[in-house]
N, C-alpha and C positions, 0 to 999 in steps of 0.2 A: 828717717824710715828706720824702724825698729825692727830687728829680726831675731827670734828665738829658735835656737837649734838644740834637738835633744838626740842621744845616742845612747844605745843599750850595750856597747862592747867596746874593747880597745881598738877593734878595728874600725868600727864605727866613730870613735873618738877621734882617731888620725884623721878620717876623712872631714869630721866635722871640724877640727883644728884649719884643716886646710881651707874650706868653705868659708870659714868665719875671718880668716887672715884677709881672703879675698873680697870679702863684702866689706871689712872694715876701712879696705882701700878706698872704697868709693864713699866715705863718710857715713856709712849707715852704722847705727848702734846695735850691736849683735852681742849674743849672749850664747854660750854652749854650756849643755847641761849635760852630765852623764847621768843616766837614769839607775839609781838604785832601788831595791825592794820598796813598792808602796808609794814611789814617787812620782809616777806618771800622772796620776789624776789631779795630784795638787799643782804639778808643774803645768798641765793643759790649764785648769782653771784660771792660775794666774796670768798665762800668757796669751790666753785666747782673746780676752779684753785688752791687754796691754798691747800687744805687738802688732804691725802691719802684717808680718808675714812669719809663718811656722814651717820649719823644715825637720820633719822626723826621719831620722836616718835609721830605717829597719823596713819592715813590711809594711804594706798598705793596710793589712788588718789591724795592727796595733793603732797604727794612726786613725782609722775609721772609729774604732771603738772609745778611743780617748776623746775624739772630739766630738761625738754624737750627740752628749746631754747639752752641749754649748750652741748647738746650730741655731740662729736665728733667722737671718735673711741674706740675700746677696748682697745688699748694700752696705751691711755692717759686719759681716763675718770676714776675717782676716783671709788672705791668702795662705792655703795650706799645699804644701809640696812634698812628698816623699821620695827619698833617694834610697836605692839599695845600698848594702855596706860595702858591695864591690865597686860603687859608682858607677855601674853600667846603664841606670836609667834614673831619669829625673820625672815624676810623675805630677802632673797639676792635678790635684786632688779635689780642692774646693775654692770658690770663688775664681773662677778662670778669668772672667772677663772683667768686671768692676773692680774686684780685689786685685787683679793682675797677676794671677797664679801661672796663668798660660805663657806670658810674656817672661815671667821670672823664671819658669821652668826651662823655658829655650836659654834664657842668658845663662842660666847656672849650669846647663848640660854642656854649653860651648866652653865654658870655662875648665870643667872636670872632664871633657871628653866623654860625655855620656851622651845618650839617645834621649832626647824631650818626648815625652808622651803626651799628647793632649788630645782629649775626648771630645770637647763640645762640637756640636754639629757644625757651626758656621765654620769653624776652624777646619774641621775635616773635609768639608767641601769647599774650602776655599770662598766662602760667602763673605760679604762684608758685614763685619758684627757692630752692631750701632752702638751697644754699650761699651764695648773696648774704646772704639774711637772717642765716646765722649769722655771717658776718664782721661784719656791719654792728652785731650786738649783741655782739662780742666774744668768740664762741665759737669752740673749735678743734675742726675737723672730723677725727676720729680716723682714721677709715678712709675716706680719700675717692674708694676706688675703688668706692664704694656710691653714689655721688652720680648717676651715671648712670642706674642702676637706678630709683631714687626719682624722679628728674626724666621718665625715659621713661613710668613709670606714671601721673604727674600727666599728662603730653601726651596719653596714651591715656584720661583721663578716669577712671582707678581711682582708689579711695580709698587715703589713706595714712595708716595709724594711728601716733599720734604718742603716747608716753609720757614725761612729763617729771618728774622730782624736784622741780622748781622750779615755781613758779605761772606759768600762761599765761595772758594776758588774752584775753577773747573779744571779738569773735568771731574763730575761727582762718580764715586763708584757704580759699578754695573747694578742696575736695579732701582736706583736713587734719580727722582726727576724732582727738580725745583718746580715750586708753584707759588703763587700768590693768594690761592684760592684754599677749598677745603684739604686737609692734609693729614698725612698717619704720622709725620714727627714735625715738631714744631720747635725751633730754636729762638727763645725769648726770655726776656726779663720779667715777664708778665707772670701771673698766677692764675688769670683767667683768659677766656676765649679759647677758640679751637678745641673744644671739649671732645674727649674721645682719642686726642693725639697725644703719642708720646712726648713728654714736655722735657726738653733739655734746657738748663740756666746756666748761662756763662757768667762768670763773677765780673760785672761790666757797670756796676752803679756804684756810686760813690754818695754818701751821706754827708750833706753840711748841716752844721749844728750851731744854734747860739740858747745859750740858756741865762737866766737870771741867776745870780751868785748863791751856791746853796742848794739848788735844787739836786735832790738826791737820783740814785740811780733807778729806782722803781718808777718814779715819776717819768724819767727818760725813756725808759723801756716801755711803759705803757703809751707815751706819744708815738714812738716809733713803730709798735704793732698797729696803732690805729691809723698811722700813715700808711702802712702796708696794705691795710685791710681797705682803706677807703680808695687808694689809688691802684690797688690789683697789682701791687711789685712783688714778686717771690723773695722770701727773705735770702734765699741762697744766692741772688743776683747781687746782694752787698759785698762788696769788695774792701770796704775801708770807711773811715770817718773822719771829716776834716773840721777844722774850725779856725779861729784867730787865735794867735800865740798868748793873748790875754788869759785864755781858756786852757793852756797848755797843762795846768796843774789842777784844773778844776775837779774834787773827788768824784762827783756824781757821774761826770762823763768818762773818767778813767775808769770807774767801776763798771759803768756800763759797757764800756768796750771791752774789758776782760771777761764780763758774763759772756758776752757775744762772741769772743775770741776774734774780733775786729781790729787791726792796727789803726793808730790815732795819729794824725799829723796836723800840724797847725801853721799858719802862715801871718806873717807881720801885717798891719794895716795897710802898708804901703802896696805890698806885693797883692794882696787883695784888690786894691782900688785899681790896679793897672789891668786886671781881666776884663778884655772887652765883652761886651755883650750888653742886652737890655735887662736891667735887674730891677726889683723892687727895692725903691726908694726910701729911707727913713732918717728924718733929720735928727730925731732922739737917738737912733743907733749911731751915726755919724758923731753926735756929741759925746758919747761914753767910749766908743772905741777907735774913732777916727776914720773909718770908712762906713758908706750909707747902707750897706748892707754885709752880713757876715755868711749866713747860711747858704744862700745860692752862690756867691760867688766863692767860697771856699770848696763847695761841691763840684764847680766846674772847674776851678784849679786843680782840686785834687783828682780828677777825672782824666788829666793829661791833655796831650795834644789832640785837637779834635773832638773833646767832650763837649756836650750840649745839656742844657736844663731837660730833665724830664719832668719834675714836679717842683713848681715854684715855691715859694716862702709858705709854708703852713704854720700856725700859731697853736699850741696845746698849754695852756696855763703855765705859762713862763718858759716854754721851751718852743724855739722855732726849729723847723726844718725843711730843707730842700733837697733833691735827688738830681743828679746828673749823670748821664749814660757815656761810656767811652767807648770808641770803636772797638770791635772784638772780631777781627777778621779771622776767619776759620778756613783749613785747607784740610785736604784728604790724603796729601801727598806728605810722606815725611822719609828722608834719607833715601829718596829715588822709589818708595815703594807705596804703594796704596794702602790705607789703613782700614 
């Protein structure tokens, strides 16, 4: 987590140093800047896209004017918190839910003895905030434009139907009803179906891959995109890539994983051969690798205990791919409180 702090006076710098020391103890990467004449615009431009959280130690007006030219949307803007120089208030100014500014303002206020100021409607009324909960559980909000509609209905006291392909703990927060039919919110690894529902995507799918030697990253990426499109699997659901250890230094696979920011794990032929299940068998693959199938077996093994094949071996001009889905149990309770 990267945090940028900016202060405008010696008093603000003293408070900023205290905050920076506290956050650094959490293994956060923190930078503190004393703003001199003309530096605010440059600092904001650099840190707005680089950092996960910005802290302005000063007035809300200064922060608003500084960040205004850089605002994009709630899924990508960093959390912005304003702390007055006396350390009396921590104000969640931007990206309260998905960016985490609300939770961060509360945490920071507790540490410096300030009052957290939270103004988002669901928090003010004590209503379940679906986007905050999704982010806290590692889910991607695929269509954030629908968050407002779901939140408005919850605030109005209307029930929200939730469908999930993954297990949900009971009880559900007030206003949520679990369903297997038409829904307002769907928790899924798929990119199609349940049209009109807010789509929350857990990172629960492992990509198993096999390639001919020398296949480049572009070809692998094209095959990956075709696989997702034809199987209607959401790209945000992919949590990692797996293969046999013979491919541990395959340049094309490594470059593909870097491009997609996906971890890459490999397994021995013996480990793959021991994976239980019904897999697509190939004598040719066995003669080359020592095991009858690489992509399906590595996907299942990489998905962990309880992982199951989602998409069987699919071939794309020298690339074979398979997908396996992991259990991804979800709960609404954390530290004894409803999220």
